[in-house]
N, C-alpha and C positions, 0 to 999 in steps of 0.2 A: 716464665723462662722456657726455652727451648732446649732439651738435655739430650744430648747425642752420646751413646756408650763408643767409648774410645777402646778400652781393653777390660775383660775380665778373665778371673782364674778359674772359669769354669763355664758349663753351658746352661746352669740352673739360673734364676734370679736373686739367691741368698748367697751368693760369693762376693769376697772383693772386687770392685769395678772402679774402674775410671772413667767419670764422664765429662763433656765438654759442653760449657753452655754457650747461649749466644750471647751473653754478658763479656765474652772474654777471661773468663774463670773455668775453673775445674773443679769437680764436685767428687768426694771419695767415698766409696762405701765399703766398710771393713769392721773388723772388732773393735769393740772400746775395752781398751787396757784399764785395768784398775790396779795394778802394781806398779806404776812409772814414778812413781814419789814426787812427781811434779805440781807446783801450784797454776792451775788452769783459772783463768776467770771464767764467773759464772756464765758469760755469754758465749765462751768459747766451748769446743769438745775435741778430743784427741779421735782419731781412728787409727789402725793397726793393720797396713796392708803389707802382702808381700812384695819384697825387692823385684821378683820378677813380671810384677804387673806395671810396674814403671819402666822395665827394660823392655817389655814387648811393646808398648806404647811407643818408645823412640825409636826402638829397632823398625817398628812399621809406620816411621815418620808420621804419627799420627800429632805429636804434639812439637 
């Protein structure tokens, strides 16, 4: 899978980041929340990212 950075919230490698893949999908890097109270299947995960990250990707016409 080829992955391209679309938008990130900082210049480091350990910040919330939005990626585009060559599969026509998005990957999201963010914090794993534990206080959500949701039932998530074992094969899925939740990540939490700043709204500004999505706004930046849309504003810059990246997605």
